[in-house]
N, C-alpha and C positions, 0 to 999 in steps of 0.2 A: 363176394367173399369178404367177410368182416375183417377189421384190422387185427383183433386178437387171434383169429384163425390164421391170418397171413403171417403174423409174427411167430406163432407156434410152428407153422410149416417151414418157415425159414430156419428156425432153430433145428428142426428135424433134418433139413437138407444139409446143413453145415457139415456134420460128420461125413456125409457122403462126399462132399466136395473135397474135404481134407484127404479122404481115402483115395479119391480119383487122382489128386495131385501127387500123392505119395506113390501110387502104383505106376503112374505114367513116368514119374521121375526115375523110378527103378528101371523101367524098360528103356528109357532114354539113355541112361548111363551104361547099361549092359548090352544093348543091341548095337549101338553105333560103333564104327571103327574109330580107333584112336580117341578114346573117351577123355583123355587128359589134355588133348591138344588145345582145347578152348581156353583153359586157364593157365597152362604152362607155356604156351607159345603165342597164341593169337592175342590175348589180352595184353601181355607185356609189350608186344610189338606195336599195338595201337597206342598204348600209353606213352611209349618213348618215340613215336613218330616214324618208325621204320617199316610199318605194315604198308604194302603197296596198295594202290587204288584197286577197287573202290572201298576196301575194308578200312582204310585210314580215315575215311569220312563218316564212318558209322560209329559214333563216339558214345552213344548213350549207354548201351549194355556194358562195354568194358569199364567205363567210369563208375557205373552203378556197382559192378562187381568189386572194383577197387575200394569204393567207399564202404561197402559191406565188410570187406576184409579188414580195413582199418578199424571199423567200429567193433567188430566181434573178436578180432585177434585170434581167429581160429586158423587151423591149417588150411592151405590152399584148396585141397580136395573137399574139406568140410564146408568152406565158404562157397565153393562151386555148387555142391549139392543143395545147400540152403538157398542160394541165389536162384537156381533153377526151380526149386520147389515154390519159392515165393512168387516167381513169375507165373507158374501154373495156377496157383491159388488166385492171383490177380486176374488171370484170364477167365477163370470160373466166375469170379465176382462180376467182372465186366459182362460176361455172357449172360449171367442171371439178370442183370439190369437190362440188357439188350432184349432178351427173349420175353421178359415180362412186359415189354411194350405191347405185346399181343396176347400172351398166354399167361395162365396161372403159374404159381410157383412150381407145382409138380411137373407140368409140361415143360417149363423152362429148365428144370433139372434134367428131364429126359433129353432135351435138346443139347444141353451141356455134355451129358454123358455120351451122346452120339458124336458130338464134335470131338471129344477126347478119344473115342473109339477109332475115328478116322485119322487122328493126328499121327499115329505110328507109321502110316503110309508115307509120311514125309521124312522118316528117319533113314531110309536106305540111301546109300551112296554119299553120305556126308557125315563128317565128324560134327560133334555138337557145337555149332556156332552159337555164341552167346546172344546174338540178336534175334534168334528165331522165336523163343518163348516171350521175349519182350514185345516182339512184333505181334504175336497172337493176342496178348493182353491189350496192347495199345490200339491195334487196328480194330479189335472187337469193341473196345470202348469208344473209338471214333464212330463206328457204325451206330452204336447205341445213342450217342449224342445227336447224330443226324436224325435217327428215327424218332427221338423224343423232342426234337427241336431245341436242344440245350446248346444254343449257339455260342454263348461266351465260353462255356466249358470246352466246346469243340475246338475253339481257337487255341486253348492251352494244350489239349491233347494232340492237335495237329503239329505243334512245335516239337513236342516230345517224339512223335512219330518221325518227323523229318530228321531229327538227330539220330534216329535209329536205323532207318532204311529208306531208300528212295521210293519204294513202293507206296509210301504214304501219299504220293501225288494222286493215287486213285481215290483217296478219301475226298479230295477236292472235287473230282469228277462226280462222285456219288452225292456230295452236298449240292452241287449245281443242279443235278437232275432229279433229286428226290422229291422236289416240290415244283409246282409251275414256276417258270422263269419270269417272275415279276421284276420290276425295277429294283425293289429292295433285295430280292434274292440275288440278282446280278451284282449288286454292290457288295454284298457279303462274300459272294464267290470271288470277285476281283480282289477283295481284301485278303481272303485266305490264300488265293493263288500267289499274291505278292508275299505273304508271310512264308509260304513254302519255298518260294524262289529265293528269298533273302537268306534262309538257312542253307539251301543248296549251293548258291553262289558264294555266300559268305564263308562256308567251310573250305571251299576251294581257294578262295583268296587268302584266308588265314593260314591254311596248312600247305598251300602251294598246289597248283594244278598239276596233276599227273595223268597223262593219257593212258588208256588201257583199251583192250580189244572189246568193244561193246557189242559189235554186230556178230551174233552167234548163229545165224541161220545156216550157214554151210556146215558148221560143226554139228548142229543138231540133226541136220539131214544126213550127215556122214555117219552118224551113229546107227543109222538103219542098215548100213552095209557091214557085213560081218568080217571086217578086216583086222580087228583087234584080237590077236591070239592069246593075249596075256590074261584078260579078264573074261569070265563067262558071258554069254549073250544076255543073260538076265540083268547083269549090272549095267551093261552098255545101253540097253533099251528101256531101263526102268522108268525114265521120265515119260516115255510114251505109254508105258504100262499104267502109270499113275493117271494119265489123262483118260485112259479107258475106264479106270475105276471111278473117275469123276462123272462119267456119262449118266449113271443112274441118278445122281444128284441134279444134273441139269434136266433130266426127264421128269423127275418129281416136281421140279419148279414149273415145268411146262404144264403139268397136270393141274397145278393150283393157279395158273396164270389169270384166269378170268375173275377169280374172287380175291386175289391177293391185293393188298394195298400197293399204291404206287411205289413206295420205297422198295418193297420186295421185288417188284417187277424190274425196277431199274438196277438193283443190285445183282440180280441173277441174269437178266436179259441184256444188259448193256455193260456194266462195269466188270462183271466176272469174265465174259467173253473177251473184252478188251484186255483184261489182265493176262489171259491165256495167250492172246496174240502177241502182246508186247514181250511176255516172257519167252515165247518161242523165238522172237527176233533178236532179243538183246540179253538173254540169260541162257545159261547152260541147263537144259531141261533134264540132264542126267542127275542133277542135284534137286531132288523133288522137294526139299525144304522151301524152295522159293515159292511154292504154291500155297503156303500156309494161309494167306489172306482169303483164298477162295472158300475156305471152310465157313467162316462167319458170313461171307457174302451169300452163300447158297443155303445155309441152314434154316432160316425162317420159312422160306418157300417149301423146303423139304418137310418141315413139321406140319405145315398147313395141308400139304398133299397127303401126308400120312393120316391126318385127321379126317379128310374126306374119304380115304380108303376104308377107314374103320367106322364110318358113319357118324363121326363127331363133328360138331360145328367149330372147327379150328380155323377155317378159312374165313376170317372176319373181314367185313367190308370197311373200306375207307382208310385214309392215311392218318388217322388220329394219333397224335403223339402219346396221349394217355387215354386208354380205353376204359370205359366204365364197366364193360362186361368182359371178363376174361374167363376162359375155359380152364 
């Protein structure tokens, strides 16, 4: 594909991305319970230091919202809607750069659209926490940096991710395994692990360590038992239901396993299952928003499998960061 055609296609895709961000932002605000909780309660409590752990350590999104509020001087609800919309646009931009590692602009747009079609599955049972869409954008960008071997940029993105959510540690695992473990790779991995730990430990030293109930295995198992008479069974077991909906994504990755690049196999076969296991042990699976990073981890393999299913050569060989031939 020539450069003029690529530029024209990107300009054609941009209105689609703006439309997707606007549509999903509308769904986000009108589907979730307590839509104003994020900016009226959570953000102020993080900023003034009264939010309990682990929220008190997740500083990036609340401070970004506060900066946008000071800059625009809009009403809180208007800043909130704008902030969420900008995060979604950033997620689409990161996704486009990510997916064009292997695919053409058009197929990258289709992957982005499918990613956004799956995202509402994470809206149930949770109010709009400000760090979810920032996590989608930053985690996807981190995946893109690893896939494209943009190592210095990955270091910057990892720091931002670490200030947003602790799930950023899975990016370090993905970086370590996405290429053969040479001495150079191990040194970079050790540096990035130290970088992540410095943020994780530093926040707890700076803001004060606060213990909280991290181990959630018994709670997650308990939600399978219909003891809660207040909420319908659908809401109590939705975390499990979400996992069932993820099974087709894992299955499609298995279909493309033999021809997928190493990065795709590691993301779908090692990092994503590890993420599910850790979430089950240490997070409340009833809040399906915690599974947001699974979508960018699984999506490249999904697109490659769909290409095989329709007879198209989307399952490209090799772990090249920049491919000369894109479909």
